[in-house]
C-alpha positions as CSV (number, residue, x, y, z in Angstrom):
1,M,-51.9,22.9,43.2
2,L,-48.5,21.6,43.9
3,Q,-50.0,18.8,45.9
4,R,-52.4,18.0,43.0
5,N,-49.5,17.9,40.5
6,R,-47.6,15.4,42.8
7,L,-50.7,13.2,43.0
8,L,-51.2,13.3,39.2
9,K,-47.7,11.7,38.8
10,S,-48.8,8.5,40.5
11,S,-52.6,8.5,39.8
12,G,-55.2,9.8,37.3
13,E,-57.6,12.6,37.4
14,D,-60.4,10.2,38.5
15,N,-58.8,9.9,41.9
16,A,-61.0,11.1,44.7
17,V,-58.2,13.2,46.4
18,V,-57.3,14.8,43.0
19,Q,-61.0,15.6,42.3
20,R,-61.3,17.2,45.8
21,L,-58.2,19.3,45.3
22,T,-59.5,20.4,41.9
23,A,-62.8,21.5,43.4
24,Q,-61.0,23.5,46.0
25,L,-58.8,25.2,43.4
26,E,-61.9,26.1,41.3
27,E,-63.6,27.6,44.4
28,M,-60.5,29.6,45.4
29,W,-59.7,31.1,41.9
30,P,-62.5,33.8,41.7
31,S,-61.5,35.2,45.2
32,I,-57.9,35.2,44.2
33,K,-58.6,36.9,41.0
34,M,-60.7,39.5,42.7
35,S,-58.0,40.3,45.3
36,L,-55.4,40.6,42.5
37,D,-57.6,43.1,40.6
38,A,-58.1,45.2,43.8
39,I,-54.3,45.2,44.5
40,R,-53.6,46.2,40.9
41,S,-56.1,49.1,41.1
42,D,-54.5,50.4,44.3
43,V,-51.0,50.2,42.8
44,M,-52.0,52.0,39.7
45,T,-53.6,54.8,41.8
46,Q,-50.3,55.2,43.7
47,K,-48.3,55.3,40.5
48,A,-50.5,58.1,39.1
49,G,-49.9,60.2,42.2
50,A,-46.1,59.6,42.0
51,D,-46.1,60.6,38.3
52,S,-47.9,63.9,39.0
53,Q,-45.4,64.8,41.7
54,Y,-42.4,63.9,39.4
55,K,-43.7,66.2,36.7
56,M,-44.2,69.0,39.1
57,F,-40.6,68.8,40.6
58,S,-39.0,68.4,37.2
59,S,-40.6,71.7,36.0
60,R,-39.3,73.5,39.0
61,I,-35.8,72.2,38.5
62,S,-35.7,73.0,34.8
63,S,-36.8,76.6,35.5
64,T,-33.7,77.2,37.8
65,P,-30.8,78.9,35.8
66,T,-27.9,77.9,38.1
67,R,-27.6,74.4,36.8
68,A,-26.9,75.6,33.2
69,L,-24.3,78.1,34.5
70,T,-22.6,75.3,36.6
71,N,-22.3,73.1,33.5
72,M,-20.7,75.9,31.4
73,S,-18.2,76.6,34.2
74,R,-17.2,73.0,34.3
75,Q,-16.7,72.8,30.6
76,Q,-14.5,76.0,30.6
77,E,-12.3,74.6,33.4
78,L,-11.7,71.2,31.6
79,K,-10.8,72.9,28.3
80,A,-8.4,75.3,30.1
81,N,-6.6,72.4,31.8
82,L,-6.4,70.5,28.5
83,Y,-4.8,73.5,26.7
84,L,-2.2,74.0,29.5
85,M,-1.2,70.4,29.2
86,L,-0.8,70.6,25.5
87,L,1.3,73.7,25.8
88,Q,3.5,72.0,28.3
89,K,4.0,68.9,26.1
90,R,5.0,71.2,23.1
91,E,7.6,73.0,25.1
92,E,9.1,69.7,26.3
93,N,9.4,68.5,22.7
94,Y,11.2,71.7,21.7
95,I,13.7,71.3,24.5
96,S,14.2,67.6,23.6
97,L,14.9,68.4,19.9
98,A,17.2,71.3,20.8
99,S,19.3,69.1,23.1
100,T,19.8,66.3,20.5
101,A,22.9,66.8,18.3
102,A,23.3,65.2,14.8
103,K,25.5,62.1,14.7
104,A,25.8,61.7,10.9
105,R,28.4,63.4,8.8
106,L,28.7,63.7,5.1
107,I,32.2,62.4,4.1
108,D,32.0,62.1,0.3
109,S,29.4,63.5,-2.1
110,P,27.1,60.9,-3.6
111,Q,28.1,59.5,-7.1
112,L,26.1,57.6,-9.8
113,M,27.8,54.1,-10.2
114,G,25.1,52.1,-11.9
115,K,23.1,49.1,-10.4
116,V,24.6,47.8,-7.1
117,S,21.9,45.3,-6.1
118,P,20.7,42.7,-6.9
119,K,23.9,41.2,-8.4
120,S,22.9,39.4,-11.6
121,D,26.0,37.1,-11.7
122,I,25.2,35.6,-8.3
123,I,21.6,35.1,-9.2
124,W,22.5,33.3,-12.5
125,L,25.0,31.2,-10.7
126,A,22.5,30.2,-8.0
127,A,19.9,29.4,-10.7
128,L,22.5,27.2,-12.5
129,L,23.3,25.3,-9.3
130,I,19.6,24.8,-8.5
131,G,19.0,23.6,-12.1
132,L,21.7,21.0,-11.7
133,C,21.2,19.9,-8.2
134,L,17.4,19.7,-8.1
135,P,17.0,17.1,-10.9
136,I,19.9,15.0,-9.4
137,A,18.2,15.2,-6.0
138,L,14.8,14.2,-7.4
139,L,16.4,11.2,-9.3
140,Y,18.2,10.1,-6.2
141,L,15.1,10.4,-4.1
142,K,13.1,8.5,-6.7
143,N,15.7,5.7,-6.8
144,L,15.8,5.7,-3.0
145,L,12.0,5.2,-2.8
146,R,11.9,2.4,-5.3
147,Y,11.2,-0.9,-3.5
148,R,10.6,-3.1,-6.6
149,I,13.1,-4.2,-9.2
150,E,12.5,-2.7,-12.7
151,G,14.9,-4.7,-14.8
152,R,18.2,-6.6,-15.3
153,E,20.2,-3.6,-14.2
154,D,18.5,-3.5,-10.8
155,V,19.1,-7.2,-10.2
156,E,22.7,-7.0,-11.1
157,K,23.2,-4.2,-8.6
158,L,21.5,-6.3,-5.8
159,T,23.2,-9.6,-6.4
160,K,26.2,-11.3,-8.1
161,I,24.1,-14.5,-8.9
162,S,24.0,-15.3,-12.6
163,I,20.9,-14.3,-14.5
164,L,20.2,-17.2,-17.0
165,A,17.4,-15.6,-19.0
166,D,15.2,-12.6,-19.4
167,I,11.6,-13.7,-20.0
168,P,9.3,-11.1,-21.8
169,M,5.8,-10.4,-20.4
170,A,3.3,-13.0,-21.7
171,D,0.1,-11.9,-23.6
172,K,-2.8,-10.6,-21.7
173,G,-5.0,-13.4,-20.3
174,A,-2.2,-16.1,-20.3
175,D,-3.6,-18.3,-17.7
176,G,-4.6,-22.0,-17.5
177,E,-3.7,-23.7,-20.8
178,K,-2.8,-20.3,-22.3
179,A,0.1,-20.1,-19.8
180,L,2.0,-22.6,-22.0
181,V,3.4,-20.0,-24.3
182,V,6.1,-22.4,-25.7
183,R,4.5,-24.5,-28.4
184,E,5.7,-26.8,-31.2
185,N,6.3,-25.3,-34.7
186,T,6.2,-21.7,-33.4
187,N,8.9,-19.1,-33.5
188,N,8.4,-16.0,-31.4
189,S,10.1,-13.9,-28.7
190,M,8.9,-16.1,-25.9
191,E,10.2,-19.2,-27.6
192,E,13.6,-17.5,-28.1
193,A,13.7,-16.5,-24.4
194,F,13.1,-20.1,-23.2
195,R,15.5,-21.5,-25.8
196,G,18.1,-19.2,-24.3
197,L,17.3,-20.4,-20.8
198,R,17.4,-24.0,-22.0
199,T,20.8,-23.4,-23.5
200,N,22.2,-21.8,-20.4
201,L,21.0,-24.6,-18.2
202,R,23.0,-27.1,-20.2
203,F,26.1,-25.2,-19.2
204,I,25.1,-25.2,-15.6
205,L,24.2,-28.9,-15.2
206,E,27.1,-31.4,-15.1
207,G,27.3,-35.1,-15.7
208,D,24.1,-36.9,-14.5
209,E,22.6,-33.8,-12.9
210,K,18.9,-33.7,-14.0
211,V,16.8,-32.3,-11.2
212,I,15.9,-28.5,-11.5
213,L,14.2,-26.8,-8.6
214,C,12.0,-23.8,-9.6
215,T,11.0,-21.4,-6.8
216,S,10.5,-17.7,-6.0
217,C,10.4,-15.5,-2.9
218,I,6.8,-14.5,-2.9
219,P,3.7,-15.6,-4.9
220,G,2.9,-14.0,-8.2
221,E,6.5,-13.9,-9.6
222,G,5.8,-16.6,-12.2
223,K,7.8,-19.7,-11.0
224,T,5.1,-22.2,-12.2
225,F,4.9,-20.3,-15.6
226,V,8.7,-20.5,-16.0
227,C,8.9,-24.1,-14.8
228,T,6.2,-25.4,-17.2
229,N,7.4,-23.5,-20.2
230,L,11.0,-24.5,-19.6
231,A,9.8,-28.1,-19.4
232,M,7.9,-27.7,-22.7
233,S,11.0,-26.2,-24.3
234,L,13.2,-29.1,-23.1
235,A,10.5,-31.6,-24.4
236,L,10.5,-30.0,-27.8
237,M,14.3,-30.7,-27.9
238,G,13.5,-34.4,-27.8
239,K,14.3,-34.9,-24.1
240,K,12.1,-36.9,-21.8
241,V,10.9,-34.3,-19.2
242,I,8.6,-34.5,-16.2
243,V,7.2,-31.7,-14.1
244,V,6.6,-32.6,-10.4
245,G,4.2,-30.4,-8.5
246,L,5.7,-30.0,-5.1
247,D,3.8,-26.8,-4.3
248,I,1.4,-28.9,-2.3
249,R,-0.3,-26.0,-0.5
250,K,-1.3,-24.1,-3.7
251,P,-1.1,-26.5,-6.7
252,R,-1.6,-25.1,-10.2
253,L,-0.4,-27.8,-12.5
254,V,-3.9,-29.5,-12.8
255,K,-5.4,-26.2,-14.0
256,L,-2.5,-25.2,-16.2
257,F,-2.3,-28.5,-18.1
258,N,-6.1,-29.2,-17.9
259,I,-5.6,-32.5,-16.1
260,P,-8.6,-34.3,-14.8
261,A,-8.9,-33.8,-11.0
262,D,-8.8,-37.5,-10.1
263,K,-6.6,-37.0,-6.9
264,K,-3.5,-38.5,-8.5
265,G,-0.3,-37.0,-7.4
266,I,3.0,-37.1,-5.6
267,T,1.4,-36.8,-2.1
268,T,-0.3,-40.2,-2.7
269,F,3.1,-41.8,-3.3
270,I,4.9,-40.1,-0.5
271,S,2.2,-40.9,2.0
272,G,2.1,-44.6,1.0
273,N,4.4,-47.5,1.8
274,D,4.8,-48.8,-1.8
275,V,8.1,-47.2,-3.1
276,S,8.3,-49.0,-6.4
277,Y,8.4,-47.3,-9.8
278,A,5.1,-48.9,-10.7
279,A,3.4,-47.1,-7.8
280,L,5.0,-43.9,-8.7
281,E,4.2,-44.3,-12.5
282,S,0.5,-44.8,-11.6
283,Q,0.4,-41.2,-10.4
284,I,2.0,-39.7,-13.5
285,V,0.0,-38.1,-16.3
286,K,1.8,-38.9,-19.5
287,G,1.9,-37.1,-22.8
288,V,0.7,-33.7,-21.5
289,A,0.9,-31.0,-24.3
290,N,3.7,-33.1,-25.8
291,Q,4.6,-36.7,-26.1
292,N,7.9,-36.2,-24.2
293,L,6.4,-34.1,-21.4
294,D,4.8,-35.9,-18.4
295,V,3.3,-34.3,-15.3
296,L,3.3,-35.6,-11.7
297,P,0.8,-33.3,-10.0
298,A,0.6,-32.5,-6.3
299,G,-2.4,-34.5,-5.6
300,I,-4.6,-34.3,-2.5
301,I,-3.7,-31.4,-0.3
302,P,-2.5,-32.9,3.1
303,P,-2.9,-31.4,6.5
304,N,0.9,-31.7,7.1
305,P,2.8,-30.7,3.9
306,S,6.0,-29.9,5.6
307,E,6.3,-33.2,7.4
308,L,5.2,-35.1,4.2
309,I,8.0,-33.5,2.1
310,S,10.5,-34.4,4.7
311,R,9.9,-38.1,4.3
312,D,12.5,-40.4,2.6
313,Q,9.8,-41.4,0.0
314,L,10.5,-38.0,-1.7
315,D,14.1,-38.9,-2.2
316,R,13.1,-42.3,-3.5
317,A,10.6,-40.8,-5.9
318,V,13.2,-38.4,-7.3
319,E,15.8,-41.2,-7.7
320,L,13.3,-43.2,-9.7
321,L,12.4,-40.3,-11.9
322,K,16.1,-39.6,-12.6
323,E,16.4,-43.2,-13.9
324,H,13.5,-42.8,-16.5
325,Y,13.7,-39.1,-17.5
326,D,16.3,-36.8,-18.9
327,Y,15.1,-33.8,-16.8
328,V,13.1,-33.6,-13.6
329,L,11.6,-30.1,-12.9
330,L,10.3,-29.4,-9.4
331,D,7.6,-26.8,-9.0
332,T,8.1,-25.7,-5.4
333,P,6.3,-23.2,-3.0
334,P,7.6,-19.6,-2.6
335,I,10.6,-19.8,-0.2
336,G,9.8,-16.5,1.4
337,L,6.5,-17.7,2.9
338,V,7.1,-21.4,3.8
339,S,10.1,-23.6,4.5
340,D,9.1,-26.5,2.2
341,T,11.5,-25.5,-0.5
342,L,14.5,-25.7,1.8
343,S,13.5,-29.2,2.6
344,I,13.0,-30.1,-1.1
345,G,16.4,-28.7,-2.0
346,R,18.1,-31.8,-0.7
347,V,16.9,-33.8,-3.8
348,A,17.7,-31.0,-6.4
349,D,20.8,-30.5,-8.5
350,M,20.3,-26.8,-9.2
351,S,17.9,-24.0,-8.3
352,L,16.1,-21.5,-10.4
353,F,14.9,-18.4,-8.6
354,V,12.3,-16.5,-10.5
355,C,11.9,-12.8,-9.9
356,R,9.5,-10.5,-11.7
357,A,10.1,-7.1,-13.1
358,D,8.0,-4.3,-11.5
359,Y,6.7,-6.7,-9.0
360,S,9.4,-8.4,-6.9
361,P,10.6,-6.4,-3.9
362,R,14.2,-5.5,-3.8
363,N,14.5,-6.8,-0.2
364,N,13.9,-10.3,-1.6
365,F,17.5,-10.4,-2.9
366,Y,18.8,-10.2,0.7
367,L,17.1,-13.6,1.3
368,I,18.5,-15.0,-2.0
369,N,22.0,-13.8,-1.3
370,D,21.8,-15.4,2.2
371,L,20.6,-18.7,0.8
372,R,23.6,-18.8,-1.6
373,N,26.2,-17.7,0.9
374,E,24.9,-20.3,3.4
375,D,24.6,-22.9,0.6
376,K,21.1,-23.9,1.6
377,L,20.1,-24.6,-2.0
378,P,22.2,-26.1,-4.8
379,K,23.6,-24.0,-7.6
380,I,21.3,-20.9,-7.3
381,N,20.6,-19.0,-10.6
382,L,18.1,-16.3,-11.5
383,V,15.4,-15.9,-14.1
384,L,14.0,-12.4,-14.7
385,N,10.4,-12.8,-15.7
386,A,7.6,-10.5,-17.1
387,I,9.7,-7.8,-18.8
388,D,7.5,-5.5,-20.7
389,M,9.5,-4.7,-23.9
390,K,7.2,-1.8,-24.8
391,K,8.5,0.3,-21.9
392,K,11.3,2.6,-22.7
393,K,13.3,1.6,-19.6
394,Y,13.6,-1.9,-21.1
395,G,14.6,-0.8,-24.6
396,Y,18.2,-2.0,-24.2
397,Y,17.0,-5.7,-24.3
398,Y,15.7,-6.1,-27.8
399,G,15.7,-2.7,-29.4
400,L,12.7,-0.9,-27.8
401,G,10.6,-4.0,-27.5
402,K,11.1,-5.5,-31.0
403,Y,13.7,-8.0,-32.3
404,G,13.3,-8.6,-35.9
405,K,9.7,-9.6,-36.5
406,Y,8.9,-10.3,-32.8
407,G,6.7,-8.0,-30.8
408,Y,5.2,-8.1,-27.4
409,G,1.7,-7.6,-26.1
410,K,1.3,-5.9,-22.8
411,G,-0.5,-7.9,-20.1
412,R,-0.1,-10.3,-17.3
413,Y,-0.2,-14.0,-17.2
414,G,-2.4,-14.3,-14.1
415,H,-2.3,-14.2,-10.3
416,Y,-0.7,-16.6,-7.8
417,G,-2.8,-16.5,-4.7
418,V,-3.1,-13.6,-2.5
419,Y,0.1,-12.0,-1.1
420,G,0.2,-12.7,2.6
421,H,-2.5,-15.4,2.5
422,Y,-0.5,-18.2,0.8
423,G,-2.4,-21.4,0.7
424,A,-5.6,-19.9,2.1
425,Q,-7.5,-20.7,-1.0
426,E,-7.5,-24.3,-2.3
427,S,-7.5,-25.1,-6.0
428,A,-10.5,-26.7,-7.6
429,G,-10.4,-30.4,-7.8
430,Y,-7.9,-30.8,-4.9
431,T,-10.0,-30.2,-1.8
432,E,-11.0,-33.5,-0.2
433,K,-14.4,-33.2,1.4
């Protein structure tokens, strides 16, 4: 059978050897079965004889009385030994107790003196200390774990740089053209904030200083929002203003001012050889949102923005603009991500750093302080953006969020790219295919 099973692994049942082995097994099986039946019958006969002998000897043993007597004697002996051992243990305990002398003495009789413990005064004192220390510790821990600025007070603690203005949070959905919150013949809180910024700028700029650089540390802090609305506010004052889009990696001026995407911009002038004002003027979009406001967009996104900005053509362009405009505002990239802004700083007269409440990390101000101490950018000043006046923590600004008839709507004015992927997504109308 084992041989047949081995053959079946490599061949089928139709194999001649397998069939021969199968026939042999069929012939052998009846004789094997008959032999097994005979052996089983013999074994059963032997078992019946053994059972009868076992019953006979068991009846003889049970009829003998000596076994029961022996068991009784053994039980009596065990119990006697156990009783003697217990008596011995009891006597030993009596002797041990008798030899032990009392060590305690009663000196004074007990007296009733009232409650001794717990001491209420100590408990109340401990509760008072915990009630005072725990909130202080929680407030300290909360302040320690904060990594974003929350308002003007936080900024003043982190830096000694002047804050020129506190810009309220724009209405919800303020993106694209709606990001221009400063408009003609309107009078609201946002207008007042940018008027204050405009007024403070006039005290900072001296003589023929006209070029204002707007930047931030990270995307999303609102540098383009502040730059464009400040330009609009200056234009409403009757000044000739131009906004230059030097944030070449992530331009937004085309979308914000709804300018046709015809690839006109500063990159075309810088990359060319013609440095005349006529060539520069051909790239400018005039009369955007106001007759005094012009825009020079970024233009085509180049493969080498840092090298392009470092060219002398940028210096020439800014000099030409200073001759024809009262104010030149430069919208530059976030300085914490790329080094373009440091290179652009050579053509600026002052720098506006935009930080955003409840968004800008506190660590950014280490970078801003270093830039000022090392004089890498001219006349650095701060603008605190997106202050939600409805929050109680900002109540000291304008009386819990309202100043006369002005109120603020809660919201955000849009997103600036993706933090950590600056310039990864190209704006519509700028990608050259």
